[in-house]
N, C-alpha and C positions, 0 to 999 in steps of 0.2 A: 434585481439580478439573482438568478438561481444557478449555481454551478454544480453539476453532477461530477464529483471528483473521482468516480470509479466506473469506467466503461471500457469494454474491450472492442476491438475492431480488426477486420481483415481475416485472412485465411490462416488456419493452422495447417500443419503438414502431417497430422496424425488422424486416426479414425477411432479414437477411444470414445469420444462423446462430443457434444457441441463445443466444449471448451477448447479442443485442439483440432477442430474441423472447420468451423465457419462461424464468424461473428459479423454477419451482415447487419448494416445499420438502418435498413429501410424502415422496418416496423419501429425500431427504437426512435428514430428521428421524428416520426409522426407522433408517437406516444409522448415523447418528451415535449414536443411543441404544444400538444394539447394540455399537458400538465403545467405549462408555464416555465419549463426549464430553458434557460437562455444560453447556457454554455456547457460544454462537456469536456472532461479530461479523458483522453484516450490512451490506451496501451494495447499491445498486441495480444492476440489469442496465443495459447500455448504453441510453441514452435521449437524445432530442433536447432534453428539458426536464427537468432534474434536480429542479426544484422540484416537479414532478408525481411523478416517480419516488421521491424521498425521502419524500414524504408517504405514498405507498403502502407503502414500507418501514416507516414509523412505525406504520401501521395493523397491519401484520403483527406487529411487536414488541408492540404493545398487547394482542394476543391471547395472547402468550407472555411476559409480563413477567419471569418468573423464569428464562427459558431463553435469551433473545436479547439481545445488545447491538446498538446500531445507531448509525450515524454521524449520523443526523438529530438525535439527542440530544446532539450536540457531544462525542462520544467521540473523533472524529478527522475528518480530511479525506481524501477519496479523489480522486486525480487520475490520469487515464490519458492517455498521449500520443496515443492514438487519437482522443480528443476534442479535445485541445489541449495544448500544452506548459505546464508549470508556470510561474507568473509570480511576480514580486516581491510583488504584492498578496496572493497566496495565502500566501506565506511570512510576510508581515507579519501577516496575520490569525492565522495559526497561532502566531506568537510572542506576540501579544497575549493569546490565550486559552490558551496552553500546550498546544496541540493537536498530537498527532503527525500527520504527513502521510504517507499511503501513496501513493507515486508509482510507477506502472508506466512505466518508461522505455522499454520495448519494445526493449531491447538497446542503447539510446543511453546508455551508462554514463558517458560523459565529463562529463555534467551533474552527476553525483553529487559530484565534487570541488568544483565551484563551489557547490553547495548547502551542502555541509558547511562550507566556509570562509566563505561569506557569512552563513550563519545557524547559527552554532555552538550556539545555545540551542534550536534546533528539532530534534526527533527526526524523521528521515526513514526510513520503512520502504520499502525497495526490494524488491518481491516477486519471487519466482521466481529468486532470485539474479541478478536483472537482466534475465532473458530467458525468458519463457514459450515462446518459439519455439525453445528448446534451442540457442541460439547459444553454443557452447562458449567461443569467444574472449571474448565479452562477459562471460560468467559468471566466467571465470578472471580477467579484469581487475577485475571488481567485487569479488572476494574480497580483493584488495589494498586497495581502498577501505574495505571492511567492517572489515578489521583495523586500518587506519590511523586512521579518524575515529571518535571516541567517540559522535557523534550519528547515525551511520548504522547501520541495522538491516536485516534481511531476514526473509523467511518461507520456509517449506519447500514451499509449494504449487507443484505442477507441476514440481518439479525432478526430472528423469529421470536425470541422470548422478549416481549415488550417490557416486562418488568425489569429486566437487566439493562435495557436501553435507558429506561427511566432512572435507574440507580446510577448508571454511568454519568448522566447529566447532573444528577443531584450531588454526587460525590466529587467528580472531577471538574464540573462546570461546563457550560456550553462552549467555552473557548477552546476545549480540547477535542471537539468532535466535528467531523466533516460529513456533509451529506454525500452519499454515494449510492448508486443503484445496482452495481455489478451487471449493468446492461451489456449486450442487448438481451441477455437470457432472462433477466428479471425485469418486470415492468417498472419503468422509472416513476410512473404515477403512483403505483402502489407503494414503492419505497419512499416516495416523497410524503405520502399520507402519514407514514409513521412519525415523521418529524412534526408535521402539523398537529398530530394528536398528542404530542408531548405537553401541549398547553403552555408553552414558554412565552415570555414577553417578546415584543416585536424585536427588540435589540438582541436578545439571546438567539431567537430564530434566525435573524439575519447573519449572525456569526456562523451558525452551522451551515446555512444555505450558500454562503459565499465568502463572508469575511475571513474565516479561518484559513481557507485555501489561499486567498489572495495574500494573507499575511505570511504564510509559510513559504511562498514562492517569491516574495518581494525582494529577497536578497540574492537571488540566483546570479551567479557570475558567468560572464562569457569567457573569462580567463581565470585559471586557477590561482588561488592564493596559497602557496606552499608554505605553511607555517611549520615551525619546529615540530609541533605535535603531529601535524598531518604527514610529515616525512618519516615518522617512526614506523616503518613497515617491519613486521617481525621476520626474522630469519627462520628458515625451515628447521624444525626441531630435529635432533639426531634420531636415527632409526630406532635406538633403544627406547627413547621417550615415546615415539609414535607407537611402538609395540605395547608399551604399558598403557597408553591411552586406549588402544583398541581393546585391551583386556577389561578395562573399566567401562567402556562405552559400548552398549549393545548395538548402537547404530553403526559403529565402525568395525564390529567384530568380523564381518564378512569381507572387509576390504583387503585387497592385496597390499603387502608392504612394498613400497617403492623406495629404493635407496639411491 
């Protein structure tokens, strides 16, 4: 069994680039089949309304029920910093349902330490070794976090610096890494070849290609388990505190104050 844990599907509603326009699976399915990939995890292309996009993904999965996994069926939560930063509400929901969270930090790896420490019982998958944009410094820093925190995982999709991928396996272990292609835009066979070239034992390679994904989704719940920790949603800070945060955080500096 080989599971591609990172593939997009369906139509976006933007025209910025392929990522928010169209993620057709025709070529991907043929290429994946030729490469020996047996199952694929799907999530939507970029969209302004993910309730619409996820329903479309669910319809795609319904046509291939033995071939595709999908996040609409509560296999996991996908968050991308392009759409918005991860929130405590997302983490609390993930904890309640034992859902893994795939969060693309877009190189902002400092948040990973906070997530790992605040939600130690939630599995966070940080794709691309922390940066699809090939930010070497971010990826190198993330490997430290991957090795340090037991609930932090990554995937192989779009990692171009092979030495860093090797270092991640050596330092964090094969049990912390999932195979992913970032299809349909990247060739799944090419992405799979990177894993093969790591020269791992059969047992280690099997973990990356399927075992790790199956393990992190094994405990997913159909009904939430609202623990005391999970119920601790933060109250909105007072406007004065929000204002001070904006002064310190350049990402918030341009946001309007809402009271």
